[in-house]
N, C-alpha and C positions, 0 to 999 in steps of 0.2 A: 616429102617431109616424114621424117620419124615419129615428129611429135608435134604438136602446135600449142599456145597456147597465149595471151596475150600479153605474155610476157617475155615471150621465144620461141626460138621454131630450135628443132633440131636434124638438121640435113645428113639424112642419110646418105645422098651421091657422095661429101663432103667424108662421110667414114672408110666409103669403100675407097674413095684416093686415096686418104693417109693410110690403109691397111698397104693397099697393093703400090704405092708407090716406091720407090728406089730406098725412102727411108724403112721400108721393111725389115730389110736383112738385120740392121742394127738397132732396129727398135726392139724386133723378136728376139736378138740377143741378151740384149738390155733385158728385157720382163724375165728373162728364163734364168738369167746369173746373176747380177747385180742386183736384182729388185729383190732377191730373195734370200740375201743377206743380210741379215740385224745390224745396225750400229752396233761399233763396237767402242768399249770405252778404255783406257789407258789405266784400267786399276786394278789393283788384282783382290779377290774375293777370298774371305773368310770358311763361306758357306755360299752355298746355295739361297739362301734364306734372304744374305743381305744385299746379293747379287740385284735378287729382285725387287729388294727395296728400292735400289737405283734405278732400275730399269723400270719399275712400276709408276714412281714417283718422277721419270723423267718426262715418261707420254701423259700423265696429270697433269703439267704443268706447260705441255705443247700446245699452248693455247693465243701465241702474242702473235698471231701471222701480222694481225690490224696495229699492230705498235712495229710492225718492220722499217717503216720511215723513217721511224722516229729515233729506234734503234741504232737502225746506222750510223742515224744525224750526230748523234749522242755520243758513239760508243764504238762504231765503227763495227759490226758486228749485227746478225740476223737474230730472231728471237727466237730460232731453237740450240743458236750456240751458246745465246745468256742463258736459255733452262736450262743445258748437258752443264755447262760449267760452278753454276749456283748447285745443282744437288752434288757434282763432284765435291765441291767446297764441303757441304753438307759432310758427306761419306770420310771425308779428308779431316776437318780440322781438329787437329789435335785437344782444342779447349773443348770442343764437344762431346769427345770421348767416346762417341758413336749417341752421343743422346738426340740430335736431331735429328736423324731416324726413325727414332722411336716416336710409337702414341702420344706419350708426354710429351717430348720433343716437338713435335710439329704444331702440335696442339697450343702451344705454349710459346709461340714462335712468335715474335716480337716485328713488326715495321724494319728496326733499324736494323735487326739481324740480317733481314731479308738483304737490305740495301748493301748491307756488307759480304754476305754470303754471297751474291747475287751480283757483285758489284754494279747497281741500278740505282744511281742517285736519288735523291725525295724532296732534295733541298739546294737549291743555290744562292750564290752571292749576286745582286745586284744593284744597278751604282741607281738612287736614293733620285728622287723624278724632280727635286725642286732643288734638293742643297747638293753643291757640287762635288764634296770628298766627303760626302757619307755612301754605306753601301746596308741596303735591306737582307734581307732573311726573304725568299720566295719560294711554294712550291715548285718542285724540279718539274719537266712534263713530262718524263717515265713515272715520277710515282705513283697515277693510277695505275700501273701495269704494273712498280712494286707492292703496293694492295691489294690486284687482284692475284697472284703469288701467294703474300701473307692469304690472303681469304681461304685459299683452296689447299693450302699446307694447315692449314688452321681446322677446317672442315673436317679434311683427312685424317687429323688425329683426335679429334673429339671423335668421329663415327667411330678408327677402332679402340678408344679407352672406352663408348658406351657398351660396344658386342665383347672388349675382353679380350681382345689382339692387341699384341706387346707392338706390333709393325706392320704396317701393308706387304711386304711379304709373306708375313706368319699368316696374315689374312687368305694371299693369295694361295699357299702350300696348305692350310685347310679345306680351299673350296676345291684343291687337284686331288680329294679323296675321295674315293678312289682310284688311282692314277690309270692309264691318263684319263681326261675329262675332254668331253669334244671345244673346240675355239665358243660355238655358240653357249654350252655354257659358260664358261668366262665371262663373256660378255656378255649375259643375262646377271651374271651374281656381282658383276662389277658397276652396271647402270643403277643397278636396284639399292646398294648398298651408296651409293658414294655419289651426289650429285653432278659430282664435277663430271662423270663421266655418260652419264644421262642423259644423250644427245640427241636427243625426240623433238624434236618442235612441231608445233600445227600450223597447217596450209589450207587454205576453199575447205575446212571441213573435215582434214584429215590427216592423221600422225605421220608423219615420217622417225624413224628410228635408225638416226644412221647409226649412233654410236661409233665418232668417227677413230674418238682415242679409246677407246672399250674397245674395238675392233684391229687398231696397230700394236695393242698390246696386248692382246690374244696372237698375233701373228708373230711376232716378238718371244713373246715365249714359245713357239713349239717351233720357232729354229732355233732357239737356247734351248730349252728346255722339252724336245718330244714324248721322253716320257712322259711328261708331266701333261702334254695339251697335245692333242690331235690334230689336223682337219684332213675328216674324210671325203671323199670323192660325192657323197653321197647328198653329203652337208651343203647349205645354201651359202656360195662364194663369198669371201669375205673381200668388201672392197669401200675401198675410203674416196672412193670418186667427189664426196663434197666436201673434202677439202679446198676452199678457197681455191691454192694454188691449180688443181684441175680444173675450178671451172674456167681459169684465165687461160691455161694454154687449149682446151677444148675451145675458148672465144680466140682466139689468136689464129689456131686454125681453118677457124669458118664452120668448125659441126657445131658448135651452141652460138649462136645468134638472137642476141637479146634487140629488143626494140628500142627506138632510138630513144629516145627518153631514160632507159632504164642504165642504156649503152656510155650516153653525158656523166651521169649518175657514176657510173664504174668507171671512168677517164676521170672524172672531176677529183677525186678522194672520199665521196660523200658517204657516211656514215651511216649501213640500211640500221642501225644498232639504237639510232637514234631518232629517225625517219619515223613515217605515221604508221599505224596497224599495216598498209597496203607496203608499204618499201619494207618490211619486217616479213610480210608474205611473197616479197618477192624474192629477196635473199632466199628463203627456204625453196622456193619453187628452180632455183638457178643450182642448188643442191641438189632437191629431187632432182635438178634434167642431166647433173653431172655425171649422175651414177647410173642411170639408165643410158648416159651414151660411151660409158665409161662399156657395159654391158656387154651393149652395141658393136664396141671395137675391137672386144676383146673376140668376139665370139665370130665376127669377120676375119681378122689375123690365124684365126683356126682354120676358118673352114678353105682359107688360102694354105697355110703352112703346118695342118695338125701334127704336125714332128715335133713343134714349137710348144705345144702345150702350152700356149702364155694364157695366166690367169688375167682377173679381175683384179686382185689384190695389184699384181706384176704391172699391169696396163695403168692402173693408178699412178706407180711408184716411176714410172717413165713419164707422161705426162704433165707430171709435178716438178720432174728435171728438164724440162721445157720452160719452167713458167718464173725466169730468173728475175727476166723486168718488165712482165705486161698489170697490168692492172688487175690488182684484184679487190673481192669483195671486201668490204670494211665493214667490221661492226666493233667499235670501243668496248662495249657490254660486254663480248659474251667472254663464258670460261672453255668454250666448245673450239675453236679454234684458231 
């Protein structure tokens, strides 16, 4: 075993098996090509700052994985599609005239505006419990998701206003001077300035600086604006293995082996964010284990086929693509994944 704790085991033999299996060729090709291409939005931008506004806010709001089942049930789309739709709406809505992506517009965005822009219902009509022909309004199950979107956007706007920046894109362009800066510099600036990017929980007396969303944004910035953000070979490699989708894929592949108790909670859809302190530590430790496993898997593939130059980030993308229906870590309280 590569690692063992009371919560999980990482099976080194399974890592070698996956790396050397018949899947290896397509898996290496995927991580070397498709995973290195940032997501594209069907929009035309009049400036780099505006494009970065949209890109950065999309990454900042990419935290609804725990609402995935509810979103598919009620809206027939997942968390990322919901966020991408909403941010595009913020950009193109004529009535906003660009206001929604300004610091002031984000700070003052209301819950009803979030509901409209992101097409996430916050209330619904249901039959009265005792009066047959009467309906009453109640909170929709997706209202907490809409509230979290509003909270994060309001917070970003407030931070920007307080520090004299007109938008998120303006903040990032300022950080990128003199260009290019390292991905690590951008990740540090984002995590220090905005609580929604400061993904650094503690467990067993240790701090784990996952910074999942900040890493993802730094990666996309490098791909779309390489003159602004660089990723040097000497830098600590980017690794988004802390994504619960990656944890799910590693579990399904037999690489990450949770204890029976943890497995039961994963399979039942248990909300670790509302559990005990021990449950919250389990969530952190499983995310940390995923990061370690991704690094080991990338290293093993590269030892077999060094010409592929598979990165930990590429490996994270590949594993994420395998976890379409696997049980995932749930935390309905978090804004980090």
